[in-house]
C-alpha positions as CSV (number, residue, x, y, z in Angstrom):
1,M,119.4,30.9,134.7
2,F,118.7,33.9,132.6
3,S,120.6,37.1,133.1
4,I,119.3,40.6,133.6
5,A,120.5,41.6,130.2
6,Q,118.7,38.7,128.6
7,R,115.5,39.6,130.4
8,T,115.7,43.2,129.3
9,A,116.3,42.2,125.7
10,V,113.3,39.9,125.7
11,R,111.1,42.6,127.3
12,D,112.2,45.2,124.8
13,T,111.4,42.7,122.0
14,L,107.9,42.1,123.4
15,L,107.2,45.8,123.7
16,S,108.3,46.2,120.1
17,W,105.9,43.5,119.0
18,A,103.1,45.3,120.9
19,R,103.8,48.7,119.2
20,D,103.8,47.0,115.8
21,D,100.6,45.0,116.4
22,A,97.6,46.7,114.9
23,E,95.3,44.9,117.2
24,V,97.1,46.1,120.4
25,S,96.3,49.7,121.3
26,A,98.1,50.0,124.6
27,A,100.7,48.2,126.7
28,A,101.8,48.4,130.3
29,L,104.4,46.9,132.5
30,V,103.1,45.5,135.8
31,G,104.6,44.1,138.9
32,S,108.2,44.8,140.1
33,A,109.3,46.4,136.9
34,A,106.6,49.0,137.3
35,T,107.4,49.8,140.9
36,G,111.2,50.0,140.8
37,R,111.6,46.7,142.9
38,E,112.9,44.6,140.1
39,D,115.8,42.3,140.9
40,A,117.7,39.4,139.3
41,W,114.8,37.0,140.0
42,S,112.0,39.1,138.6
43,D,109.9,38.0,135.7
44,I,108.4,39.9,132.8
45,D,104.8,41.0,133.3
46,L,103.2,42.7,130.3
47,A,99.6,43.8,130.0
48,L,98.1,44.4,126.5
49,R,95.0,46.3,125.6
50,I,93.2,44.6,122.7
51,E,91.4,46.7,120.1
52,S,87.6,46.4,120.5
53,A,87.2,45.0,116.9
54,A,89.8,42.2,117.6
55,E,89.2,38.9,119.4
56,P,91.5,38.5,122.4
57,D,91.6,34.7,121.9
58,E,92.9,35.2,118.4
59,V,95.5,37.8,119.5
60,S,96.7,35.5,122.3
61,A,97.0,32.6,120.0
62,R,99.1,34.6,117.6
63,W,101.3,35.9,120.3
64,T,101.7,32.4,121.7
65,A,102.8,31.0,118.4
66,R,105.3,33.9,117.9
67,L,106.8,33.4,121.4
68,Y,107.3,29.6,120.7
69,D,108.9,30.5,117.3
70,S,111.2,33.1,118.8
71,Y,112.2,31.7,122.1
72,D,112.9,28.3,123.7
73,V,109.5,28.1,125.5
74,A,109.2,25.0,127.7
75,H,105.5,25.3,128.6
76,H,102.8,27.8,129.2
77,L,99.6,27.9,131.3
78,D,96.5,30.1,131.4
79,V,94.9,31.9,134.3
80,V,91.6,33.7,133.6
81,A,90.3,36.3,136.1
82,R,87.5,38.8,135.6
83,G,87.4,38.2,131.9
84,V,91.1,38.7,131.3
85,L,93.4,36.0,130.0
86,Y,96.8,35.8,131.8
87,R,99.1,33.5,129.7
88,V,102.2,32.5,131.6
89,F,105.2,31.2,129.7
90,L,108.3,29.4,131.1
91,L,111.4,29.6,129.0
92,A,114.2,27.0,129.1
93,S,116.3,29.6,130.8
94,S,113.7,29.7,133.7
95,L,112.6,33.2,132.7
96,Q,108.9,33.6,133.3
97,I,106.9,35.8,130.9
98,D,103.4,36.8,131.8
99,V,101.3,38.3,129.0
100,S,97.8,39.4,129.8
101,F,95.3,40.2,127.1
102,W,92.7,42.7,128.2
103,P,89.5,43.6,126.3
104,G,89.6,47.4,125.7
105,D,86.9,48.3,128.2
106,R,88.7,46.4,131.0
107,F,92.3,47.6,130.5
108,R,93.3,49.5,133.6
109,A,95.6,49.5,136.7
110,T,94.2,47.1,139.3
111,E,97.1,47.5,141.7
112,P,99.9,50.0,142.3
113,G,102.4,48.2,140.0
114,F,101.1,49.5,136.6
115,K,103.4,51.5,134.3
116,L,101.8,52.5,131.0
117,V,104.3,52.2,128.2
118,F,102.1,53.5,125.3
119,G,98.4,54.0,124.6
120,T,95.7,54.9,127.2
121,A,94.1,53.1,130.1
122,N,90.8,53.2,131.8
123,T,90.2,54.6,135.3
124,P,92.3,52.6,137.8
125,T,90.6,50.4,140.4
126,N,91.9,49.2,143.7
127,P,91.9,45.5,144.5
128,A,89.2,44.4,147.0
129,P,90.8,43.9,150.4
130,L,90.8,40.3,151.8
131,D,87.9,39.7,154.2
132,P,89.3,38.6,157.6
133,D,86.0,36.7,158.3
134,H,86.5,34.7,155.1
135,L,90.2,34.0,156.0
136,A,89.1,32.9,159.5
137,G,86.6,30.5,157.9
138,M,89.1,29.0,155.6
139,G,91.4,28.6,158.5
140,W,89.1,26.5,160.6
141,L,88.0,24.6,157.4
142,Y,91.6,23.5,156.8
143,G,91.9,22.7,160.5
144,L,88.9,20.5,160.3
145,H,90.3,18.5,157.4
146,A,93.7,18.3,159.0
147,R,92.0,16.6,162.0
148,S,90.2,14.0,159.8
149,A,93.4,13.4,157.8
150,I,95.3,12.7,160.9
151,A,92.6,10.4,162.3
152,R,92.5,8.4,159.0
153,G,96.3,8.0,158.9
154,R,96.7,10.2,155.8
155,G,99.9,11.9,156.8
156,W,100.7,13.8,153.6
157,Q,97.1,15.1,153.3
158,A,97.4,16.2,156.9
159,L,100.6,18.1,156.1
160,M,98.9,19.9,153.2
161,M,95.9,20.9,155.3
162,L,98.1,22.2,158.1
163,D,99.9,24.3,155.5
164,G,96.5,25.7,154.6
165,V,95.9,26.7,158.2
166,R,99.2,28.5,158.4
167,D,98.6,30.3,155.1
168,Q,95.4,31.8,156.5
169,I,97.1,32.8,159.7
170,I,99.8,34.6,157.6
171,A,97.2,36.3,155.5
172,L,95.2,37.4,158.5
173,A,98.4,38.8,160.1
174,C,99.3,40.7,156.9
175,V,95.9,42.3,156.8
176,R,96.2,43.3,160.4
177,H,99.7,44.9,159.8
178,G,98.7,46.6,156.6
179,L,101.0,44.3,154.5
180,N,100.3,42.6,151.2
181,P,98.3,39.4,152.1
182,H,98.5,37.7,148.7
183,H,100.7,34.7,148.0
184,G,103.0,35.4,151.0
185,R,104.5,38.4,149.3
186,D,105.0,40.3,152.6
187,A,105.1,37.3,155.0
188,D,108.7,38.0,155.7
189,K,107.9,41.4,157.0
190,L,105.7,40.1,159.8
191,P,106.8,40.3,163.4
192,S,109.5,37.7,164.3
193,E,107.6,36.4,167.3
194,L,104.7,35.3,165.1
195,L,106.9,33.8,162.4
196,D,108.8,31.9,165.1
197,E,105.6,30.6,166.5
198,L,104.5,29.4,163.1
199,M,107.9,27.8,162.5
200,R,107.5,25.8,165.7
201,A,104.1,24.8,164.7
202,R,105.2,23.2,161.5
203,A,105.2,19.4,161.4
204,S,108.6,18.0,160.7
205,T,107.4,14.4,159.8
206,T,104.2,12.5,159.0
207,D,104.4,10.8,162.4
208,D,101.0,10.7,164.1
209,H,102.3,12.3,167.3
210,E,104.1,15.0,165.4
211,L,101.0,15.8,163.3
212,R,98.9,16.1,166.4
213,R,101.4,18.4,168.0
214,A,101.5,20.6,164.9
215,N,97.7,20.6,164.6
216,K,97.2,21.7,168.2
217,M,99.8,24.5,167.8
218,S,98.4,25.6,164.4
219,V,94.8,25.8,165.5
220,G,95.8,27.6,168.7
221,A,97.7,30.2,166.6
222,L,94.8,30.6,164.3
223,V,92.3,31.3,167.1
224,R,94.7,33.8,168.6
225,E,95.1,35.6,165.3
226,I,91.4,35.7,164.8
227,S,90.9,37.2,168.2
228,R,93.0,40.2,167.1
229,H,90.5,40.9,164.4
230,D,87.2,39.7,166.0
231,E,87.2,38.7,169.7
232,A,83.6,37.6,169.6
233,L,84.2,35.3,166.7
234,A,87.3,33.8,168.4
235,Q,85.2,33.1,171.5
236,R,82.6,31.3,169.4
237,L,85.3,29.3,167.8
238,A,87.1,28.3,171.0
239,R,85.0,25.2,171.7
240,P,85.0,23.7,168.1
241,A,88.7,24.6,167.9
242,E,89.4,22.6,171.0
243,A,87.6,19.6,169.4
244,L,89.9,19.9,166.3
245,T,93.0,19.2,168.5
246,F,92.3,15.7,169.7
């Protein structure tokens, strides 16, 4: 496990690289380090603005090679969103390093956690709020596949689909309470009565009877949460939801 001092040293080195890189015109810390919520488990999240004349793919390849040469990197993966490459590195110490490579015209704060270290950024944007109607749709879709998985004797698939139902309930509840609905970040802040209900709804085994019990409770909790957002939609879903809990 990495120490806070080790993480700080790595972050300082990365910022030094950024300042010395002629093809990087700005850098920002994002996430917990930018909002004062950093703790012993936090990762390094660095956003780089790439000069307009440079190729982000070439800059990212160069940074990747340097990271592998300088640190004990076990693996990395890429996530691409809205034309921005997010390259995520895992060090042998379990330290996660996220480096995002932003074309110059896209570099901006897209969430509250954005602390410009040097250079300039474009006008900030706010993330689009999650649509409760979409979350509701994903909820019943997971429920539909949970039913078929149970009927087909696919216990592990059923568990995964029921997890999906629960994820949508949590996201819907977070939206309703004004909490961060992404990746369960504020799930622990939800009312205890809802969390207790969802805990009871979890399947403890892949036994057919247990899966059916969990399915019935999960779908019921989903419809109740939907009703708090859209009573008319919950009423329309009542009949098909009942059919999902055979």
